[in-house]
C-alpha positions as CSV (number, residue, x, y, z in Angstrom):
1,X,-57.8,10.5,-22.8
2,X,-55.1,9.6,-20.4
3,X,-56.2,7.5,-17.4
4,X,-55.4,4.9,-14.8
5,X,-58.1,2.6,-13.5
6,X,-57.6,0.4,-10.5
7,X,-59.5,-2.7,-9.6
8,X,-59.3,-5.6,-7.2
9,X,-59.6,-4.1,-3.7
10,X,-61.8,-5.5,-1.0
11,X,-62.0,-7.1,2.4
12,X,-59.7,-9.9,3.4
13,X,-58.7,-11.6,6.6
14,X,-55.1,-11.3,8.0
15,X,-52.8,-13.7,6.2
16,X,-54.9,-13.6,3.1
17,X,-54.1,-12.3,-0.4
18,X,-55.4,-9.8,-2.8
19,X,-54.5,-8.8,-6.4
20,X,-54.8,-5.3,-7.6
21,X,-54.8,-4.3,-11.2
22,X,-54.2,-0.9,-12.9
23,X,-55.2,-0.4,-16.5
24,X,-53.5,2.5,-18.3
25,X,-54.8,4.3,-21.4
26,X,-54.1,7.3,-23.5
27,X,-50.3,7.4,-23.6
28,X,-47.2,5.4,-22.6
29,X,-45.4,5.9,-19.2
30,X,-41.9,5.4,-18.1
31,X,-42.8,4.1,-14.6
32,X,-45.9,2.8,-13.1
33,X,-46.2,2.3,-9.3
34,X,-48.4,1.6,-6.4
35,X,-48.9,3.8,-3.4
36,X,-51.2,3.6,-0.4
37,X,-52.6,6.0,2.1
38,X,-54.0,5.0,5.5
39,X,-56.2,7.4,7.5
40,X,-54.1,10.1,9.1
41,X,-50.9,9.0,7.3
42,X,-49.0,10.2,4.3
43,X,-49.3,8.5,1.0
44,X,-46.4,6.0,0.8
45,X,-44.6,4.3,-2.1
46,X,-45.0,0.5,-2.2
47,X,-43.7,-0.9,-5.5
48,X,-43.0,0.2,-9.0
49,X,-41.9,-1.0,-12.4
50,X,-39.9,0.7,-15.2
51,X,-42.1,-0.1,-18.2
52,X,-39.4,-0.5,-20.8
53,X,-36.6,-2.2,-18.9
54,X,-38.9,-4.1,-16.5
55,X,-36.9,-3.2,-13.4
56,X,-39.0,-3.4,-10.2
57,X,-38.6,-1.6,-6.9
58,X,-40.1,-2.2,-3.5
59,X,-40.5,-0.5,-0.2
60,X,-39.0,-2.4,2.7
61,X,-42.4,-2.6,4.4
62,X,-43.7,-4.9,1.6
63,X,-40.6,-6.6,0.2
64,X,-41.2,-10.3,0.2
65,X,-44.9,-10.0,0.6
66,X,-46.0,-7.9,-2.4
67,X,-45.0,-8.5,-6.0
68,X,-45.4,-6.0,-8.9
69,X,-45.6,-7.0,-12.5
70,X,-46.6,-5.7,-15.8
71,X,-48.7,-7.0,-18.7
72,X,-47.4,-5.5,-21.9
73,X,-50.3,-6.7,-24.0
74,X,-53.0,-5.2,-21.8
75,X,-50.8,-2.2,-20.7
76,X,-51.6,-3.1,-17.1
77,X,-49.6,-3.2,-13.9
78,X,-50.5,-5.7,-11.2
79,X,-49.8,-5.8,-7.5
80,X,-50.0,-9.2,-5.9
81,X,-50.3,-8.9,-2.1
82,X,-49.8,-11.9,0.1
83,X,-49.6,-12.4,3.9
84,X,-51.7,-9.3,4.4
85,X,-51.7,-7.7,7.8
86,X,-54.3,-5.3,9.4
87,X,-51.7,-2.5,9.1
88,X,-52.0,-2.9,5.3
89,X,-55.4,-1.4,5.5
90,X,-55.5,1.7,3.3
91,X,-56.6,3.2,0.0
92,X,-54.3,1.9,-2.7
93,X,-53.4,4.1,-5.7
94,X,-51.9,3.4,-9.0
95,X,-49.6,6.2,-10.3
96,X,-47.6,6.8,-13.4
97,X,-44.8,9.1,-14.6
98,X,-44.7,10.4,-18.2
99,X,-41.0,10.6,-18.2
100,X,-38.3,9.2,-15.9
101,X,-38.9,9.8,-12.2
102,X,-37.6,8.6,-8.9
103,X,-40.0,5.7,-8.1
104,X,-40.5,6.5,-4.4
105,X,-41.1,10.3,-4.9
106,X,-44.8,10.7,-5.1
107,X,-44.5,14.4,-6.1
108,X,-42.9,13.2,-9.4
109,X,-46.0,11.3,-10.6
110,X,-48.2,13.0,-13.1
111,X,-51.1,10.6,-13.2
112,X,-53.1,8.9,-10.5
113,X,-55.9,6.5,-10.4
114,X,-59.0,7.0,-8.2
115,X,-57.9,4.6,-5.6
116,X,-59.2,1.3,-4.3
117,X,-59.9,0.4,-0.7
118,X,-58.1,-2.6,0.9
119,X,-59.3,-3.6,4.3
120,X,-57.5,-6.4,6.3
121,X,-59.4,-7.8,9.3
122,X,-57.6,-9.3,12.3
């Protein structure tokens, strides 16, 4: 069965760090990415990785603070989040494309995890 399972969300103070993990199963993907959705806002692209080539992509809002990486052995993608701000508070989702897709286009993703809450207190 194809699935994505996120872990690692929680509550952290501003300036702190969190590490989110997404374990994939059931098939291979071309691209795995992280999105987030805050209350009343659209789901936005944060960071992604092309699984075979290893290229990474970032939204301007998180560039320099967030790092996306992949673990080939565990078939997992990780989002390391540093210097967190209260405006980073949201539900974070892992997403994957079965075939090539534009990394920032959320409509192109076929598979989504259940989401994990990240709350940053001021």
